[in-house]
ModelCIF file with pLDDT and N, C-alpha, C, O atoms, coordinates in Angstrom:
data_MODEL
#
_entry.id   MODEL 
#
_entity.id                         1 
_entity.type                       polymer 
_entity.pdbx_number_of_molecules   1 
#
_entity_poly.entity_id                      1 
_entity_poly.type                           'polypeptide(L)' 
_entity_poly.nstd_linkage                   no 
_entity_poly.nstd_monomer                   no 
_entity_poly.pdbx_seq_one_letter_code       MAALVWLLIPLVAAIGAGLWGGWAGRNRKTIGDGSELAGYARFREAMEKTRTEV 
_entity_poly.pdbx_seq_one_letter_code_can   MAALVWLLIPLVAAIGAGLWGGWAGRNRKTIGDGSELAGYARFREAMEKTRTEV 
_entity_poly.pdbx_strand_id                 A 
#
loop_
_entity_poly_seq.entity_id 
_entity_poly_seq.num 
_entity_poly_seq.mon_id 
_entity_poly_seq.hetero 
1 1  MET n 
1 2  ALA n 
1 3  ALA n 
1 4  LEU n 
1 5  VAL n 
1 6  TRP n 
1 7  LEU n 
1 8  LEU n 
1 9  ILE n 
1 10 PRO n 
1 11 LEU n 
1 12 VAL n 
1 13 ALA n 
1 14 ALA n 
1 15 ILE n 
1 16 GLY n 
1 17 ALA n 
1 18 GLY n 
1 19 LEU n 
1 20 TRP n 
1 21 GLY n 
1 22 GLY n 
1 23 TRP n 
1 24 ALA n 
1 25 GLY n 
1 26 ARG n 
1 27 ASN n 
1 28 ARG n 
1 29 LYS n 
1 30 THR n 
1 31 ILE n 
1 32 GLY n 
1 33 ASP n 
1 34 GLY n 
1 35 SER n 
1 36 GLU n 
1 37 LEU n 
1 38 ALA n 
1 39 GLY n 
1 40 TYR n 
1 41 ALA n 
1 42 ARG n 
1 43 PHE n 
1 44 ARG n 
1 45 GLU n 
1 46 ALA n 
1 47 MET n 
1 48 GLU n 
1 49 LYS n 
1 50 THR n 
1 51 ARG n 
1 52 THR n 
1 53 GLU n 
1 54 VAL n 
#
_struct_asym.id          A 
_struct_asym.entity_id   1 
#
loop_
_ma_qa_metric.id 
_ma_qa_metric.mode 
_ma_qa_metric.name 
_ma_qa_metric.software_group_id 
_ma_qa_metric.type 
1 global pLDDT . pLDDT 
2 local  pLDDT . pLDDT 
#
_ma_qa_metric_global.metric_id      1 
_ma_qa_metric_global.metric_value   85.98 
_ma_qa_metric_global.model_id       1 
_ma_qa_metric_global.ordinal_id     1 
#
loop_
_ma_qa_metric_local.label_asym_id 
_ma_qa_metric_local.label_comp_id 
_ma_qa_metric_local.label_seq_id 
_ma_qa_metric_local.metric_id 
_ma_qa_metric_local.metric_value 
_ma_qa_metric_local.model_id 
_ma_qa_metric_local.ordinal_id 
A MET 1  2 85.00 1 1  
A ALA 2  2 87.00 1 2  
A ALA 3  2 89.00 1 3  
A LEU 4  2 91.00 1 4  
A VAL 5  2 89.00 1 5  
A TRP 6  2 93.00 1 6  
A LEU 7  2 94.00 1 7  
A LEU 8  2 96.00 1 8  
A ILE 9  2 95.00 1 9  
A PRO 10 2 95.00 1 10 
A LEU 11 2 96.00 1 11 
A VAL 12 2 97.00 1 12 
A ALA 13 2 97.00 1 13 
A ALA 14 2 98.00 1 14 
A ILE 15 2 98.00 1 15 
A GLY 16 2 98.00 1 16 
A ALA 17 2 98.00 1 17 
A GLY 18 2 97.00 1 18 
A LEU 19 2 97.00 1 19 
A TRP 20 2 96.00 1 20 
A GLY 21 2 96.00 1 21 
A GLY 22 2 94.00 1 22 
A TRP 23 2 92.00 1 23 
A ALA 24 2 91.00 1 24 
A GLY 25 2 90.00 1 25 
A ARG 26 2 86.00 1 26 
A ASN 27 2 79.00 1 27 
A ARG 28 2 75.00 1 28 
A LYS 29 2 72.00 1 29 
A THR 30 2 68.00 1 30 
A ILE 31 2 69.00 1 31 
A GLY 32 2 71.00 1 32 
A ASP 33 2 74.00 1 33 
A GLY 34 2 76.00 1 34 
A SER 35 2 78.00 1 35 
A GLU 36 2 83.00 1 36 
A LEU 37 2 86.00 1 37 
A ALA 38 2 87.00 1 38 
A GLY 39 2 89.00 1 39 
A TYR 40 2 91.00 1 40 
A ALA 41 2 91.00 1 41 
A ARG 42 2 92.00 1 42 
A PHE 43 2 92.00 1 43 
A ARG 44 2 92.00 1 44 
A GLU 45 2 90.00 1 45 
A ALA 46 2 89.00 1 46 
A MET 47 2 89.00 1 47 
A GLU 48 2 87.00 1 48 
A LYS 49 2 81.00 1 49 
A THR 50 2 69.00 1 50 
A ARG 51 2 64.00 1 51 
A THR 52 2 62.00 1 52 
A GLU 53 2 59.00 1 53 
A VAL 54 2 53.00 1 54 
#
loop_
_atom_site.group_PDB 
_atom_site.id 
_atom_site.type_symbol 
_atom_site.label_atom_id 
_atom_site.label_alt_id 
_atom_site.label_comp_id 
_atom_site.label_asym_id 
_atom_site.label_entity_id 
_atom_site.label_seq_id 
_atom_site.pdbx_PDB_ins_code 
_atom_site.Cartn_x 
_atom_site.Cartn_y 
_atom_site.Cartn_z 
_atom_site.occupancy 
_atom_site.B_iso_or_equiv 
_atom_site.pdbx_formal_charge 
_atom_site.auth_seq_id 
_atom_site.auth_comp_id 
_atom_site.auth_asym_id 
_atom_site.auth_atom_id 
_atom_site.pdbx_PDB_model_num 
ATOM 1   N N  . MET A 1 1  ? 171.500 98.460 66.555 1.00 85.00 ? 1  MET A N  1 
ATOM 2   C CA . MET A 1 1  ? 171.229 97.898 65.244 1.00 85.00 ? 1  MET A CA 1 
ATOM 3   C C  . MET A 1 1  ? 170.585 96.515 65.363 1.00 85.00 ? 1  MET A C  1 
ATOM 4   O O  . MET A 1 1  ? 169.702 96.172 64.577 1.00 85.00 ? 1  MET A O  1 
ATOM 5   N N  . ALA A 1 2  ? 171.021 95.728 66.338 1.00 87.00 ? 2  ALA A N  1 
ATOM 6   C CA . ALA A 1 2  ? 170.462 94.398 66.518 1.00 87.00 ? 2  ALA A CA 1 
ATOM 7   C C  . ALA A 1 2  ? 168.991 94.470 66.906 1.00 87.00 ? 2  ALA A C  1 
ATOM 8   O O  . ALA A 1 2  ? 168.204 93.598 66.539 1.00 87.00 ? 2  ALA A O  1 
ATOM 9   N N  . ALA A 1 3  ? 168.619 95.521 67.655 1.00 89.00 ? 3  ALA A N  1 
ATOM 10  C CA . ALA A 1 3  ? 167.216 95.674 68.035 1.00 89.00 ? 3  ALA A CA 1 
ATOM 11  C C  . ALA A 1 3  ? 166.346 95.930 66.803 1.00 89.00 ? 3  ALA A C  1 
ATOM 12  O O  . ALA A 1 3  ? 165.210 95.462 66.742 1.00 89.00 ? 3  ALA A O  1 
ATOM 13  N N  . LEU A 1 4  ? 166.858 96.652 65.846 1.00 91.00 ? 4  LEU A N  1 
ATOM 14  C CA . LEU A 1 4  ? 166.101 96.901 64.627 1.00 91.00 ? 4  LEU A CA 1 
ATOM 15  C C  . LEU A 1 4  ? 165.886 95.628 63.817 1.00 91.00 ? 4  LEU A C  1 
ATOM 16  O O  . LEU A 1 4  ? 164.836 95.437 63.203 1.00 91.00 ? 4  LEU A O  1 
ATOM 17  N N  . VAL A 1 5  ? 166.889 94.765 63.824 1.00 89.00 ? 5  VAL A N  1 
ATOM 18  C CA . VAL A 1 5  ? 166.751 93.486 63.124 1.00 89.00 ? 5  VAL A CA 1 
ATOM 19  C C  . VAL A 1 5  ? 165.656 92.659 63.782 1.00 89.00 ? 5  VAL A C  1 
ATOM 20  O O  . VAL A 1 5  ? 164.862 92.021 63.090 1.00 89.00 ? 5  VAL A O  1 
ATOM 21  N N  . TRP A 1 6  ? 165.604 92.663 65.131 1.00 93.00 ? 6  TRP A N  1 
ATOM 22  C CA . TRP A 1 6  ? 164.574 91.916 65.839 1.00 93.00 ? 6  TRP A CA 1 
ATOM 23  C C  . TRP A 1 6  ? 163.188 92.501 65.588 1.00 93.00 ? 6  TRP A C  1 
ATOM 24  O O  . TRP A 1 6  ? 162.202 91.766 65.624 1.00 93.00 ? 6  TRP A O  1 
ATOM 25  N N  . LEU A 1 7  ? 163.091 93.779 65.340 1.00 94.00 ? 7  LEU A N  1 
ATOM 26  C CA . LEU A 1 7  ? 161.805 94.393 65.032 1.00 94.00 ? 7  LEU A CA 1 
ATOM 27  C C  . LEU A 1 7  ? 161.353 94.085 63.609 1.00 94.00 ? 7  LEU A C  1 
ATOM 28  O O  . LEU A 1 7  ? 160.162 94.159 63.305 1.00 94.00 ? 7  LEU A O  1 
ATOM 29  N N  . LEU A 1 8  ? 162.297 93.741 62.736 1.00 96.00 ? 8  LEU A N  1 
ATOM 30  C CA . LEU A 1 8  ? 161.929 93.399 61.367 1.00 96.00 ? 8  LEU A CA 1 
ATOM 31  C C  . LEU A 1 8  ? 161.223 92.038 61.285 1.00 96.00 ? 8  LEU A C  1 
ATOM 32  O O  . LEU A 1 8  ? 160.414 91.811 60.385 1.00 96.00 ? 8  LEU A O  1 
ATOM 33  N N  . ILE A 1 9  ? 161.526 91.147 62.210 1.00 95.00 ? 9  ILE A N  1 
ATOM 34  C CA . ILE A 1 9  ? 160.924 89.808 62.177 1.00 95.00 ? 9  ILE A CA 1 
ATOM 35  C C  . ILE A 1 9  ? 159.397 89.890 62.303 1.00 95.00 ? 9  ILE A C  1 
ATOM 36  O O  . ILE A 1 9  ? 158.700 89.322 61.461 1.00 95.00 ? 9  ILE A O  1 
ATOM 37  N N  . PRO A 1 10 ? 158.845 90.574 63.323 1.00 95.00 ? 10 PRO A N  1 
ATOM 38  C CA . PRO A 1 10 ? 157.383 90.659 63.376 1.00 95.00 ? 10 PRO A CA 1 
ATOM 39  C C  . PRO A 1 10 ? 156.788 91.472 62.227 1.00 95.00 ? 10 PRO A C  1 
ATOM 40  O O  . PRO A 1 10 ? 155.664 91.212 61.796 1.00 95.00 ? 10 PRO A O  1 
ATOM 41  N N  . LEU A 1 11 ? 157.538 92.453 61.733 1.00 96.00 ? 11 LEU A N  1 
ATOM 42  C CA . LEU A 1 11 ? 157.053 93.237 60.601 1.00 96.00 ? 11 LEU A CA 1 
ATOM 43  C C  . LEU A 1 11 ? 156.920 92.364 59.364 1.00 96.00 ? 11 LEU A C  1 
ATOM 44  O O  . LEU A 1 11 ? 155.911 92.435 58.662 1.00 96.00 ? 11 LEU A O  1 
ATOM 45  N N  . VAL A 1 12 ? 157.914 91.550 59.091 1.00 97.00 ? 12 VAL A N  1 
ATOM 46  C CA . VAL A 1 12 ? 157.860 90.645 57.939 1.00 97.00 ? 12 VAL A CA 1 
ATOM 47  C C  . VAL A 1 12 ? 156.761 89.608 58.140 1.00 97.00 ? 12 VAL A C  1 
ATOM 48  O O  . VAL A 1 12 ? 156.068 89.246 57.189 1.00 97.00 ? 12 VAL A O  1 
ATOM 49  N N  . ALA A 1 13 ? 156.595 89.129 59.372 1.00 97.00 ? 13 ALA A N  1 
ATOM 50  C CA . ALA A 1 13 ? 155.537 88.161 59.649 1.00 97.00 ? 13 ALA A CA 1 
ATOM 51  C C  . ALA A 1 13 ? 154.163 88.790 59.447 1.00 97.00 ? 13 ALA A C  1 
ATOM 52  O O  . ALA A 1 13 ? 153.267 88.136 58.913 1.00 97.00 ? 13 ALA A O  1 
ATOM 53  N N  . ALA A 1 14 ? 153.974 90.028 59.854 1.00 98.00 ? 14 ALA A N  1 
ATOM 54  C CA . ALA A 1 14 ? 152.692 90.703 59.687 1.00 98.00 ? 14 ALA A CA 1 
ATOM 55  C C  . ALA A 1 14 ? 152.385 90.937 58.210 1.00 98.00 ? 14 ALA A C  1 
ATOM 56  O O  . ALA A 1 14 ? 151.247 90.766 57.774 1.00 98.00 ? 14 ALA A O  1 
ATOM 57  N N  . ILE A 1 15 ? 153.385 91.323 57.456 1.00 98.00 ? 15 ILE A N  1 
ATOM 58  C CA . ILE A 1 15 ? 153.184 91.515 56.015 1.00 98.00 ? 15 ILE A CA 1 
ATOM 59  C C  . ILE A 1 15 ? 152.839 90.187 55.351 1.00 98.00 ? 15 ILE A C  1 
ATOM 60  O O  . ILE A 1 15 ? 151.945 90.120 54.507 1.00 98.00 ? 15 ILE A O  1 
ATOM 61  N N  . GLY A 1 16 ? 153.553 89.132 55.736 1.00 98.00 ? 16 GLY A N  1 
ATOM 62  C CA . GLY A 1 16 ? 153.260 87.805 55.182 1.00 98.00 ? 16 GLY A CA 1 
ATOM 63  C C  . GLY A 1 16 ? 151.861 87.338 55.552 1.00 98.00 ? 16 GLY A C  1 
ATOM 64  O O  . GLY A 1 16 ? 151.167 86.748 54.724 1.00 98.00 ? 16 GLY A O  1 
ATOM 65  N N  . ALA A 1 17 ? 151.435 87.595 56.798 1.00 98.00 ? 17 ALA A N  1 
ATOM 66  C CA . ALA A 1 17 ? 150.096 87.195 57.218 1.00 98.00 ? 17 ALA A CA 1 
ATOM 67  C C  . ALA A 1 17 ? 149.036 87.992 56.458 1.00 98.00 ? 17 ALA A C  1 
ATOM 68  O O  . ALA A 1 17 ? 147.994 87.447 56.092 1.00 98.00 ? 17 ALA A O  1 
ATOM 69  N N  . GLY A 1 18 ? 149.295 89.262 56.221 1.00 97.00 ? 18 GLY A N  1 
ATOM 70  C CA . GLY A 1 18 ? 148.352 90.065 55.450 1.00 97.00 ? 18 GLY A CA 1 
ATOM 71  C C  . GLY A 1 18 ? 148.230 89.598 54.020 1.00 97.00 ? 18 GLY A C  1 
ATOM 72  O O  . GLY A 1 18 ? 147.131 89.556 53.468 1.00 97.00 ? 18 GLY A O  1 
ATOM 73  N N  . LEU A 1 19 ? 149.349 89.248 53.415 1.00 97.00 ? 19 LEU A N  1 
ATOM 74  C CA . LEU A 1 19 ? 149.310 88.734 52.038 1.00 97.00 ? 19 LEU A CA 1 
ATOM 75  C C  . LEU A 1 19 ? 148.583 87.396 51.969 1.00 97.00 ? 19 LEU A C  1 
ATOM 76  O O  . LEU A 1 19 ? 147.782 87.156 51.066 1.00 97.00 ? 19 LEU A O  1 
ATOM 77  N N  . TRP A 1 20 ? 148.875 86.527 52.940 1.00 96.00 ? 20 TRP A N  1 
ATOM 78  C CA . TRP A 1 20 ? 148.204 85.224 52.955 1.00 96.00 ? 20 TRP A CA 1 
ATOM 79  C C  . TRP A 1 20 ? 146.706 85.390 53.190 1.00 96.00 ? 20 TRP A C  1 
ATOM 80  O O  . TRP A 1 20 ? 145.901 84.713 52.550 1.00 96.00 ? 20 TRP A O  1 
ATOM 81  N N  . GLY A 1 21 ? 146.328 86.280 54.098 1.00 96.00 ? 21 GLY A N  1 
ATOM 82  C CA . GLY A 1 21 ? 144.911 86.516 54.357 1.00 96.00 ? 21 GLY A CA 1 
ATOM 83  C C  . GLY A 1 21 ? 144.189 87.066 53.145 1.00 96.00 ? 21 GLY A C  1 
ATOM 84  O O  . GLY A 1 21 ? 143.051 86.686 52.869 1.00 96.00 ? 21 GLY A O  1 
ATOM 85  N N  . GLY A 1 22 ? 144.835 87.944 52.433 1.00 94.00 ? 22 GLY A N  1 
ATOM 86  C CA . GLY A 1 22 ? 144.242 88.465 51.208 1.00 94.00 ? 22 GLY A CA 1 
ATOM 87  C C  . GLY A 1 22 ? 144.100 87.400 50.146 1.00 94.00 ? 22 GLY A C  1 
ATOM 88  O O  . GLY A 1 22 ? 143.103 87.368 49.424 1.00 94.00 ? 22 GLY A O  1 
ATOM 89  N N  . TRP A 1 23 ? 145.083 86.530 50.044 1.00 92.00 ? 23 TRP A N  1 
ATOM 90  C CA . TRP A 1 23 ? 145.024 85.455 49.052 1.00 92.00 ? 23 TRP A CA 1 
ATOM 91  C C  . TRP A 1 23 ? 143.973 84.421 49.434 1.00 92.00 ? 23 TRP A C  1 
ATOM 92  O O  . TRP A 1 23 ? 143.239 83.939 48.571 1.00 92.00 ? 23 TRP A O  1 
ATOM 93  N N  . ALA A 1 24 ? 143.892 84.076 50.715 1.00 91.00 ? 24 ALA A N  1 
ATOM 94  C CA . ALA A 1 24 ? 142.935 83.059 51.157 1.00 91.00 ? 24 ALA A CA 1 
ATOM 95  C C  . ALA A 1 24 ? 141.501 83.575 51.091 1.00 91.00 ? 24 ALA A C  1 
ATOM 96  O O  . ALA A 1 24 ? 140.575 82.786 50.902 1.00 91.00 ? 24 ALA A O  1 
ATOM 97  N N  . GLY A 1 25 ? 141.302 84.866 51.241 1.00 90.00 ? 25 GLY A N  1 
ATOM 98  C CA . GLY A 1 25 ? 139.968 85.420 51.248 1.00 90.00 ? 25 GLY A CA 1 
ATOM 99  C C  . GLY A 1 25 ? 139.494 85.929 49.910 1.00 90.00 ? 25 GLY A C  1 
ATOM 100 O O  . GLY A 1 25 ? 138.455 86.585 49.836 1.00 90.00 ? 25 GLY A O  1 
ATOM 101 N N  . ARG A 1 26 ? 140.218 85.651 48.862 1.00 86.00 ? 26 ARG A N  1 
ATOM 102 C CA . ARG A 1 26 ? 139.835 86.180 47.551 1.00 86.00 ? 26 ARG A CA 1 
ATOM 103 C C  . ARG A 1 26 ? 138.557 85.505 47.065 1.00 86.00 ? 26 ARG A C  1 
ATOM 104 O O  . ARG A 1 26 ? 138.204 84.412 47.508 1.00 86.00 ? 26 ARG A O  1 
ATOM 105 N N  . ASN A 1 27 ? 137.887 86.167 46.165 1.00 79.00 ? 27 ASN A N  1 
ATOM 106 C CA . ASN A 1 27 ? 136.671 85.607 45.576 1.00 79.00 ? 27 ASN A CA 1 
ATOM 107 C C  . ASN A 1 27 ? 137.068 84.638 44.482 1.00 79.00 ? 27 ASN A C  1 
ATOM 108 O O  . ASN A 1 27 ? 137.807 84.979 43.558 1.00 79.00 ? 27 ASN A O  1 
ATOM 109 N N  . ARG A 1 28 ? 136.567 83.438 44.605 1.00 75.00 ? 28 ARG A N  1 
ATOM 110 C CA . ARG A 1 28 ? 136.860 82.425 43.600 1.00 75.00 ? 28 ARG A CA 1 
ATOM 111 C C  . ARG A 1 28 ? 135.628 82.203 42.744 1.00 75.00 ? 28 ARG A C  1 
ATOM 112 O O  . ARG A 1 28 ? 134.500 82.339 43.217 1.00 75.00 ? 28 ARG A O  1 
ATOM 113 N N  . LYS A 1 29 ? 135.844 81.867 41.504 1.00 72.00 ? 29 LYS A N  1 
ATOM 114 C CA . LYS A 1 29 ? 134.719 81.554 40.635 1.00 72.00 ? 29 LYS A CA 1 
ATOM 115 C C  . LYS A 1 29 ? 134.209 80.167 41.004 1.00 72.00 ? 29 LYS A C  1 
ATOM 116 O O  . LYS A 1 29 ? 134.975 79.206 41.077 1.00 72.00 ? 29 LYS A O  1 
ATOM 117 N N  . THR A 1 30 ? 132.923 80.082 41.231 1.00 68.00 ? 30 THR A N  1 
ATOM 118 C CA . THR A 1 30 ? 132.344 78.780 41.572 1.00 68.00 ? 30 THR A CA 1 
ATOM 119 C C  . THR A 1 30 ? 131.909 78.078 40.298 1.00 68.00 ? 30 THR A C  1 
ATOM 120 O O  . THR A 1 30 ? 131.459 78.710 39.342 1.00 68.00 ? 30 THR A O  1 
ATOM 121 N N  . ILE A 1 31 ? 132.048 76.798 40.302 1.00 69.00 ? 31 ILE A N  1 
ATOM 122 C CA . ILE A 1 31 ? 131.684 76.001 39.132 1.00 69.00 ? 31 ILE A CA 1 
ATOM 123 C C  . ILE A 1 31 ? 130.173 75.883 39.032 1.00 69.00 ? 31 ILE A C  1 
ATOM 124 O O  . ILE A 1 31 ? 129.615 75.882 37.935 1.00 69.00 ? 31 ILE A O  1 
ATOM 125 N N  . GLY A 1 32 ? 129.523 75.785 40.158 1.00 71.00 ? 32 GLY A N  1 
ATOM 126 C CA . GLY A 1 32 ? 128.073 75.656 40.160 1.00 71.00 ? 32 GLY A CA 1 
ATOM 127 C C  . GLY A 1 32 ? 127.651 74.330 40.753 1.00 71.00 ? 32 GLY A C  1 
ATOM 128 O O  . GLY A 1 32 ? 128.414 73.365 40.782 1.00 71.00 ? 32 GLY A O  1 
ATOM 129 N N  . ASP A 1 33 ? 126.434 74.308 41.217 1.00 74.00 ? 33 ASP A N  1 
ATOM 130 C CA . ASP A 1 33 ? 125.918 73.113 41.869 1.00 74.00 ? 33 ASP A CA 1 
ATOM 131 C C  . ASP A 1 33 ? 124.862 72.417 41.027 1.00 74.00 ? 33 ASP A C  1 
ATOM 132 O O  . ASP A 1 33 ? 124.075 71.629 41.550 1.00 74.00 ? 33 ASP A O  1 
ATOM 133 N N  . GLY A 1 34 ? 124.837 72.691 39.757 1.00 76.00 ? 34 GLY A N  1 
ATOM 134 C CA . GLY A 1 34 ? 123.774 72.172 38.900 1.00 76.00 ? 34 GLY A CA 1 
ATOM 135 C C  . GLY A 1 34 ? 123.632 70.666 38.945 1.00 76.00 ? 34 GLY A C  1 
ATOM 136 O O  . GLY A 1 34 ? 122.528 70.161 39.152 1.00 76.00 ? 34 GLY A O  1 
ATOM 137 N N  . SER A 1 35 ? 124.714 69.938 38.757 1.00 78.00 ? 35 SER A N  1 
ATOM 138 C CA . SER A 1 35 ? 124.617 68.479 38.719 1.00 78.00 ? 35 SER A CA 1 
ATOM 139 C C  . SER A 1 35 ? 124.298 67.905 40.094 1.00 78.00 ? 35 SER A C  1 
ATOM 140 O O  . SER A 1 35 ? 123.577 66.912 40.197 1.00 78.00 ? 35 SER A O  1 
ATOM 141 N N  . GLU A 1 36 ? 124.832 68.525 41.160 1.00 83.00 ? 36 GLU A N  1 
ATOM 142 C CA . GLU A 1 36 ? 124.541 68.038 42.506 1.00 83.00 ? 36 GLU A CA 1 
ATOM 143 C C  . GLU A 1 36 ? 123.075 68.258 42.859 1.00 83.00 ? 36 GLU A C  1 
ATOM 144 O O  . GLU A 1 36 ? 122.439 67.389 43.456 1.00 83.00 ? 36 GLU A O  1 
ATOM 145 N N  . LEU A 1 37 ? 122.537 69.424 42.489 1.00 86.00 ? 37 LEU A N  1 
ATOM 146 C CA . LEU A 1 37 ? 121.134 69.702 42.778 1.00 86.00 ? 37 LEU A CA 1 
ATOM 147 C C  . LEU A 1 37 ? 120.213 68.799 41.970 1.00 86.00 ? 37 LEU A C  1 
ATOM 148 O O  . LEU A 1 37 ? 119.171 68.370 42.465 1.00 86.00 ? 37 LEU A O  1 
ATOM 149 N N  . ALA A 1 38 ? 120.593 68.509 40.734 1.00 87.00 ? 38 ALA A N  1 
ATOM 150 C CA . ALA A 1 38 ? 119.782 67.608 39.922 1.00 87.00 ? 38 ALA A CA 1 
ATOM 151 C C  . ALA A 1 38 ? 119.793 66.202 40.511 1.00 87.00 ? 38 ALA A C  1 
ATOM 152 O O  . ALA A 1 38 ? 118.765 65.525 40.521 1.00 87.00 ? 38 ALA A O  1 
ATOM 153 N N  . GLY A 1 39 ? 120.942 65.763 40.998 1.00 89.00 ? 39 GLY A N  1 
ATOM 154 C CA . GLY A 1 39 ? 121.024 64.450 41.635 1.00 89.00 ? 39 GLY A CA 1 
ATOM 155 C C  . GLY A 1 39 ? 120.204 64.383 42.902 1.00 89.00 ? 39 GLY A C  1 
ATOM 156 O O  . GLY A 1 39 ? 119.571 63.366 43.186 1.00 89.00 ? 39 GLY A O  1 
ATOM 157 N N  . TYR A 1 40 ? 120.213 65.461 43.664 1.00 91.00 ? 40 TYR A N  1 
ATOM 158 C CA . TYR A 1 40 ? 119.420 65.506 44.891 1.00 91.00 ? 40 TYR A CA 1 
ATOM 159 C C  . TYR A 1 40 ? 117.932 65.494 44.576 1.00 91.00 ? 40 TYR A C  1 
ATOM 160 O O  . TYR A 1 40 ? 117.149 64.866 45.288 1.00 91.00 ? 40 TYR A O  1 
ATOM 161 N N  . ALA A 1 41 ? 117.539 66.185 43.510 1.00 91.00 ? 41 ALA A N  1 
ATOM 162 C CA . ALA A 1 41 ? 116.132 66.182 43.107 1.00 91.00 ? 41 ALA A CA 1 
ATOM 163 C C  . ALA A 1 41 ? 115.695 64.780 42.695 1.00 91.00 ? 41 ALA A C  1 
ATOM 164 O O  . ALA A 1 41 ? 114.594 64.346 43.035 1.00 91.00 ? 41 ALA A O  1 
ATOM 165 N N  . ARG A 1 42 ? 116.554 64.070 41.962 1.00 92.00 ? 42 ARG A N  1 
ATOM 166 C CA . ARG A 1 42 ? 116.228 62.685 41.581 1.00 92.00 ? 42 ARG A CA 1 
ATOM 167 C C  . ARG A 1 42 ? 116.132 61.799 42.815 1.00 92.00 ? 42 ARG A C  1 
ATOM 168 O O  . ARG A 1 42 ? 115.271 60.922 42.882 1.00 92.00 ? 42 ARG A O  1 
ATOM 169 N N  . PHE A 1 43 ? 117.000 62.017 43.782 1.00 92.00 ? 43 PHE A N  1 
ATOM 170 C CA . PHE A 1 43 ? 116.970 61.238 45.015 1.00 92.00 ? 43 PHE A CA 1 
ATOM 171 C C  . PHE A 1 43 ? 115.662 61.489 45.775 1.00 92.00 ? 43 PHE A C  1 
ATOM 172 O O  . PHE A 1 43 ? 115.029 60.548 46.254 1.00 92.00 ? 43 PHE A O  1 
ATOM 173 N N  . ARG A 1 44 ? 115.266 62.747 45.882 1.00 92.00 ? 44 ARG A N  1 
ATOM 174 C CA . ARG A 1 44 ? 114.017 63.072 46.580 1.00 92.00 ? 44 ARG A CA 1 
ATOM 175 C C  . ARG A 1 44 ? 112.822 62.440 45.872 1.00 92.00 ? 44 ARG A C  1 
ATOM 176 O O  . ARG A 1 44 ? 111.921 61.911 46.524 1.00 92.00 ? 44 ARG A O  1 
ATOM 177 N N  . GLU A 1 45 ? 112.813 62.492 44.542 1.00 90.00 ? 45 GLU A N  1 
ATOM 178 C CA . GLU A 1 45 ? 111.719 61.871 43.795 1.00 90.00 ? 45 GLU A CA 1 
ATOM 179 C C  . GLU A 1 45 ? 111.672 60.370 44.036 1.00 90.00 ? 45 GLU A C  1 
ATOM 180 O O  . GLU A 1 45 ? 110.594 59.796 44.193 1.00 90.00 ? 45 GLU A O  1 
ATOM 181 N N  . ALA A 1 46 ? 112.823 59.743 44.064 1.00 89.00 ? 46 ALA A N  1 
ATOM 182 C CA . ALA A 1 46 ? 112.864 58.304 44.306 1.00 89.00 ? 46 ALA A CA 1 
ATOM 183 C C  . ALA A 1 46 ? 112.390 57.969 45.715 1.00 89.00 ? 46 ALA A C  1 
ATOM 184 O O  . ALA A 1 46 ? 111.696 56.972 45.910 1.00 89.00 ? 46 ALA A O  1 
ATOM 185 N N  . MET A 1 47 ? 112.754 58.783 46.693 1.00 89.00 ? 47 MET A N  1 
ATOM 186 C CA . MET A 1 47 ? 112.317 58.530 48.061 1.00 89.00 ? 47 MET A CA 1 
ATOM 187 C C  . MET A 1 47 ? 110.809 58.739 48.205 1.00 89.00 ? 47 MET A C  1 
ATOM 188 O O  . MET A 1 47 ? 110.159 58.004 48.949 1.00 89.00 ? 47 MET A O  1 
ATOM 189 N N  . GLU A 1 48 ? 110.250 59.714 47.518 1.00 87.00 ? 48 GLU A N  1 
ATOM 190 C CA . GLU A 1 48 ? 108.816 59.939 47.601 1.00 87.00 ? 48 GLU A CA 1 
ATOM 191 C C  . GLU A 1 48 ? 108.045 58.840 46.887 1.00 87.00 ? 48 GLU A C  1 
ATOM 192 O O  . GLU A 1 48 ? 106.942 58.492 47.309 1.00 87.00 ? 48 GLU A O  1 
ATOM 193 N N  . LYS A 1 49 ? 108.597 58.291 45.825 1.00 81.00 ? 49 LYS A N  1 
ATOM 194 C CA . LYS A 1 49 ? 107.939 57.176 45.136 1.00 81.00 ? 49 LYS A CA 1 
ATOM 195 C C  . LYS A 1 49 ? 107.886 55.956 46.040 1.00 81.00 ? 49 LYS A C  1 
ATOM 196 O O  . LYS A 1 49 ? 106.858 55.283 46.117 1.00 81.00 ? 49 LYS A O  1 
ATOM 197 N N  . THR A 1 50 ? 108.985 55.667 46.724 1.00 69.00 ? 50 THR A N  1 
ATOM 198 C CA . THR A 1 50 ? 108.992 54.488 47.605 1.00 69.00 ? 50 THR A CA 1 
ATOM 199 C C  . THR A 1 50 ? 108.101 54.720 48.802 1.00 69.00 ? 50 THR A C  1 
ATOM 200 O O  . THR A 1 50 ? 107.548 53.757 49.333 1.00 69.00 ? 50 THR A O  1 
ATOM 201 N N  . ARG A 1 51 ? 107.938 55.935 49.246 1.00 64.00 ? 51 ARG A N  1 
ATOM 202 C CA . ARG A 1 51 ? 107.099 56.231 50.398 1.00 64.00 ? 51 ARG A CA 1 
ATOM 203 C C  . ARG A 1 51 ? 105.626 56.046 50.025 1.00 64.00 ? 51 ARG A C  1 
ATOM 204 O O  . ARG A 1 51 ? 104.851 55.529 50.829 1.00 64.00 ? 51 ARG A O  1 
ATOM 205 N N  . THR A 1 52 ? 105.233 56.454 48.829 1.00 62.00 ? 52 THR A N  1 
ATOM 206 C CA . THR A 1 52 ? 103.833 56.343 48.438 1.00 62.00 ? 52 THR A CA 1 
ATOM 207 C C  . THR A 1 52 ? 103.479 54.933 48.002 1.00 62.00 ? 52 THR A C  1 
ATOM 208 O O  . THR A 1 52 ? 102.318 54.541 48.113 1.00 62.00 ? 52 THR A O  1 
ATOM 209 N N  . GLU A 1 53 ? 104.427 54.164 47.514 1.00 59.00 ? 53 GLU A N  1 
ATOM 210 C CA . GLU A 1 53 ? 104.162 52.802 47.059 1.00 59.00 ? 53 GLU A CA 1 
ATOM 211 C C  . GLU A 1 53 ? 104.014 51.845 48.222 1.00 59.00 ? 53 GLU A C  1 
ATOM 212 O O  . GLU A 1 53 ? 103.299 50.850 48.098 1.00 59.00 ? 53 GLU A O  1 
ATOM 213 N N  . VAL A 1 54 ? 104.650 52.099 49.330 1.00 53.00 ? 54 VAL A N  1 
ATOM 214 C CA . VAL A 1 54 ? 104.644 51.159 50.453 1.00 53.00 ? 54 VAL A CA 1 
ATOM 215 C C  . VAL A 1 54 ? 103.396 51.233 51.214 1.00 53.00 ? 54 VAL A C  1 
ATOM 216 O O  . VAL A 1 54 ? 103.226 50.507 52.194 1.00 53.00 ? 54 VAL A O  1 
#
């Protein structure tokens, strides 16, 4: 009987790892990169203006 209890430990760990892996790998809704991309575009425009003015 004690051997069966010891076999339950890895079984419970495997089930827990599977549940955690499923939770960690789920598809999340992304907010979007709109504001970051717009900021990067403004930065690129500013860098090109300074490059052509110098």
